[in-house]
C-alpha positions in Angstrom: 19.8 -8.1 11.9 19.5 -11.4 10.0 17.9 -9.6 7.0 20.8 -7.1 6.9 23.4 -9.8 7.1 21.7 -11.8 4.3 21.3 -8.6 2.2 25.0 -7.8 2.5 26.0 -11.4 1.9 23.8 -12.1 -1.1 23.5 -8.6 -2.7 20.4 -6.6 -3.5 19.7 -8.3 -6.8 19.6 -11.7 -5.2 17.4 -10.5 -2.4 14.9 -9.1 -5.0 15.1 -12.3 -7.0 14.4 -14.4 -3.8 11.5 -12.1 -3.0 10.0 -12.5 -6.5 10.3 -16.3 -6.2 8.6 -16.2 -2.8 5.9 -14.0 -4.2 5.1 -16.4 -7.0 4.9 -19.3 -4.6 2.7 -17.3 -2.3 0.4 -16.4 -5.1 0.0 -20.0 -6.2 -0.6 -21.1 -2.6 -3.1 -18.4 -2.0 -5.1 -19.3 -5.1 -5.3 -23.0 -3.9 -6.4 -22.2 -0.4 -10.0 -21.3 0.6 -13.3 -22.6 1.9 -12.4 -25.6 -0.2 -8.8 -26.4 -1.0 -8.0 -27.0 -4.7 -5.0 -28.9 -5.8 -2.2 -27.2 -7.8 -2.9 -29.2 -10.9 -6.4 -27.8 -11.1 -5.1 -24.3 -10.4 -2.8 -24.7 -13.4 -5.6 -25.9 -15.7 -7.9 -23.1 -14.6 -5.3 -20.5 -15.5 -4.0 -22.0 -18.8 -6.8 -24.4 -19.9 -9.9 -22.8 -18.5 -13.1 -25.0 -18.7 -16.4 -23.1 -18.3 -18.2 -26.3 -17.2 -15.9 -26.8 -14.2 -17.1 -25.3 -11.0 -13.5 -25.3 -9.5 -12.2 -23.4 -12.6 -15.0 -20.8 -12.2 -14.2 -20.3 -8.5 -10.5 -19.8 -9.3 -11.1 -17.5 -12.3 -13.9 -15.4 -10.9 -13.1 -15.2 -7.2 -9.7 -16.3 -6.1 -7.5 -15.0 -9.0 -8.8 -11.4 -8.8 -8.5 -11.5 -5.0 -4.9 -12.7 -5.1 -3.9 -10.2 -7.9 -5.6 -7.4 -5.9 -3.6 -8.3 -2.8 -0.4 -8.2 -4.7 -1.2 -4.9 -6.4 -2.4 -3.2 -3.3 0.5 -4.4 -1.3 3.0 -3.2 -3.9 1.2 0.2 -4.3 1.1 1.0 -0.5 4.7 -0.1 0.0 6.1 1.9 -2.9 4.0 4.9 -1.9 5.5 4.7 1.6 9.1 4.4 0.2 8.5 7.5 -2.0 7.2 9.5 0.9 10.1 8.5 3.2 12.6 9.4 0.4 11.0 12.7 -0.4 10.5 13.9 3.2 13.6 12.2 4.7 11.2 11.2 7.5 11.4 7.5 8.6 7.8 7.6 9.9 6.3 8.9 6.6 3.6 6.5 5.2 0.2 6.8 3.4 -1.5 6.0 6.7 0.4 8.5 8.9 0.5 11.3 6.3 -3.2 11.5 5.8 -3.5 9.9 2.4 -5.5 6.9 3.6 -7.6 9.0 5.8 -8.5 11.5 3.1 -9.2 8.7 0.5 -11.4 6.9 3.0 -13.4 10.0 3.9 -14.2 10.8 0.3 -15.1 7.1 -0.3 -17.5 7.2 2.6 -19.0 10.5 1.2 -19.4 8.9 -2.2 -21.1 5.8 -0.9 -23.4 7.8 1.5 -24.5 10.6 -0.8 -23.7 9.5 -4.3 -24.9 5.9 -4.5 -24.9 5.8 -8.3 -21.4 6.9 -8.6 -19.9 3.5 -9.5 -16.4 2.2 -8.9 -14.7 4.6 -11.4 -16.2 7.6 -9.6 -15.3 6.2 -6.2 -11.7 5.7 -7.4 -11.5 9.3 -8.6 -12.9 10.5 -5.3 -10.3 8.4 -3.5 -7.5 10.2 -5.5 -9.0 13.6 -4.6 -9.3 12.5 -1.0 -5.7 11.4 -0.8 -4.6 14.7 -2.2 -6.8 16.5 0.3 -5.3 14.5 3.2 -1.7 15.1 2.3 -2.3 18.7 1.5 -3.8 19.3 5.0 -0.8 17.5 6.6 1.8 19.5 4.7 -0.1 22.8 5.3 -0.5 22.1 9.0 3.0 20.9 9.4 4.5 23.9 7.6 2.6 26.5 9.7 4.3 28.3 12.6 7.9 29.0 13.3 10.6 26.7 12.1 8.7 25.5 9.0 8.3 21.8 8.2 10.3 19.3 10.2 10.1 15.5 10.5 8.5 15.8 14.0 6.0 18.4 12.9 5.1 16.3 9.8 4.5 13.2 11.9 2.4 15.1 14.5 0.4 16.8 11.8 -0.1 13.5 10.0 -1.4 11.9 13.1 -3.8 14.7 13.9 -5.2 15.0 10.4 -5.6 11.2 10.0 -7.5 11.1 13.3 -9.7 14.0 12.2 -10.5 12.6 8.8 -11.1 9.1 10.4 -13.5 10.7 12.9 -15.4 12.5 10.1 -15.7 9.3 8.1 -17.1 7.5 11.2 -19.5 10.3 11.9 -20.9 10.2 8.4 -21.2 6.4 8.6 -23.2 6.5 11.8 -25.3 9.5 10.7 -26.3 8.0 7.4 -26.5 4.4 8.7 -24.4 2.9 6.0 -22.1 0.8 8.3 -22.8 -2.4 6.5 -22.0 -0.8 3.1 -18.7 0.6 4.1 -17.6 -2.0 6.6 -15.4 -3.6 3.9 -13.6 -0.3 3.2 -13.1 0.7 6.8 -11.8 -2.7 7.9 -9.7 -3.2 4.8 -9.8 -6.3 2.6 -9.8 -7.7 -0.9 -12.5 -10.3 -0.6 -15.0 -8.3 -2.7 -12.6 -7.5 -5.6 -13.6 -8.8 -9.0 -12.1 -8.4 -12.5 -14.1 -5.3 -13.6 -12.6 -3.4 -10.6 -9.1 -4.7 -11.4 -9.4 -3.7 -15.0 -9.9 -0.1 -13.9 -7.2 -0.1 -11.3 -4.4 -2.1 -12.9 -3.3 0.3 -15.6 -3.1 3.2 -13.1 -1.2 1.1 -10.5 1.2 -0.5 -13.0 1.9 2.8 -14.6 2.6 4.5 -11.3 4.8 1.6 -10.1 6.8 1.8 -13.3 7.1 5.6 -12.9 8.3 5.1 -9.3 11.1 2.8 -10.4 12.1 5.3 -13.1 12.2 8.1 -10.4 14.2 5.9 -8.0 17.7 7.3 -8.9 16.4 10.9 -8.4 14.8 10.0 -5.1 18.2 8.4 -4.0 19.9 11.7 -4.8 17.2 13.8 -3.1 17.5 11.7 0.0 21.1 12.9 0.3 19.8 16.5 0.6 18.3 19.1 -1.5 21.5 21.0 -2.2 23.4 17.8 -3.1 20.7 16.7 -5.5 20.7 20.1 -7.2 24.5 20.2 -7.4 24.4 16.9 -9.2 22.0 18.2 -11.8 18.7 16.9 -10.4 15.6 19.0 -11.1 14.1 18.6 -7.7 10.9 20.5 -8.3 9.9 18.2 -11.2 11.0 15.2 -9.2 8.9 16.1 -6.2 5.9 16.8 -8.4 6.1 13.5 -10.3 6.8 11.5 -7.2 3.8 13.2 -5.4 1.4 12.4 -8.3 2.8 8.8 -8.3 2.2 8.5 -4.5 -1.4 9.9 -4.8 -2.3 7.4 -7.6 -0.8 4.5 -5.7 -2.3 5.2 -2.3 -5.6 6.5 -3.6 -6.1 3.5 -5.9 -5.1 1.1 -3.2 -7.7 2.5 -0.8 -10.4 2.5 -3.5 -9.7 -1.2 -4.2 -9.0 -2.5 -0.7 -10.1 0.1 1.9 -8.1 1.0 5.0 -5.1 -1.4 5.0 -2.5 0.2 7.2 1.2 0.0 8.1 2.3 -1.7 4.8 3.8 1.6 3.6 5.6 2.1 6.9 7.0 -1.4 7.5 8.1 -2.6 4.1 10.5 0.3 3.2 12.3 -0.1 6.5 12.6 -3.9 6.0 14.1 -3.2 2.6 16.7 -0.8 4.1 17.8 -3.5 6.4 18.1 -6.0 3.5 19.4 -3.9 0.6 20.8 -0.7 2.1 19.8 2.9 1.7 19.9 3.2 -2.1 16.4 3.9 -3.3 17.3 2.4 -6.7 16.9 -0.9 -4.8 14.5 0.1 -2.0 11.6 1.1 -4.4 11.5 -2.0 -6.6 12.2 -4.1 -3.5 9.3 -2.5 -1.7 7.0 -3.4 -4.7 8.0 -7.1 -4.5 8.0 -7.5 -0.7 4.9 -5.2 -0.3 3.0 -7.5 -2.6 4.4 -10.6 -0.8 3.4 -9.2 2.6 -0.2 -8.5 1.6 -0.7 -11.8 -0.2 0.5 -13.6 3.0 -1.7 -11.3 5.2 -4.8 -12.1 3.1 -3.9 -15.8 3.3 -3.6 -15.5 7.0 -6.9 -13.7 7.3 -8.6 -16.7 5.6 -6.7 -19.4 7.6 -7.0 -18.1 11.2 -10.6 -19.1 11.7 -12.0 -20.8 8.6 -14.6 -20.6 7.1 -14.8 -17.1 8.7 -12.3 -14.4 7.6 -10.5 -11.6 9.5 -10.0 -8.1 7.9 -6.7 -7.9 6.2 -6.2 -4.5 7.9 -6.2 -6.3 11.3 -3.4 -8.6 10.2 -1.2 -5.8 8.9 -1.9 -3.8 12.1 -0.8 -6.8 14.2 2.5 -6.6 12.3 2.8 -2.9 12.0 2.0 -1.7 15.5 4.9 -3.5 17.2 7.2 -2.4 14.4 6.0 1.2 14.9 6.8 0.9 18.6 10.2 -0.6 17.7 11.0 2.4 15.4 9.9 4.9 18.1 12.2 3.2 20.7 15.1 2.9 18.2 14.9 6.6 17.1 16.8 7.5 14.0 19.6 5.0 14.5 20.1 2.9 11.5 17.1 4.2 9.6 
């Protein structure tokens, strides 16, 4: 309620600007916090006047910066993927986790690690994209079968069933091939192992897909009003759905390849944006990118600060936020969504 009041009082542009300022502050704070705290002056020097002989500069450049950037990119990717899915399906429960994208991407990642050990990160990222497409294809196929066609309830039920199946298959392969230690990072979800070479592969795809999502936002806003309305206003809905689907697969698949099974970001953030900026996807999608990045940067920071020097999986932090929110949505129904 407070977010909605502030959103109406300040306007969507101010909300996004405030989110961007908060994101920058969170990024700087996250870089300075770790097993050893580093003052902000040293962080500034490490970024803009790097000294190879300084151990603190090396820690910032080689470990903390890629981790923080990965948190922001993964958070933005998952949140925008969720917003696109909710806009395309007009289903308030649609998200990469519930619609099978994360499950499919994780399954093929496990298969790649177990049976193709020389594949490398590029190969694993491609397998993640294929797995995401497989997961969402199974969900839509199962949800469309039977009388009545595809409905929001059937889509949610099919997504839950397919996600559980794919997750069970992944767990079975992990135990059968005894690679639990190798895939623990992916299954739990986290960005502590991300380095610049991985980001160099992921960033162009993620940034391109995020830019495409923002360009598609006006069309998604029309489509969310109904298929007939969108067509009547001249929107080419088939092309829009295709481009938005490809964008969603790239965002969700790349996020899983980089950070593993981080859940609930794509469900929670688009709803928060509706409360704050209204139902116009021209604001929801860019807002989801900003606040999704902010959420995961703070979640990663919390994962490091709860029990230092040990770390919790980021997926656990997002689940602690997302599960109560999911229960809230289920109790609230469709009112106000």
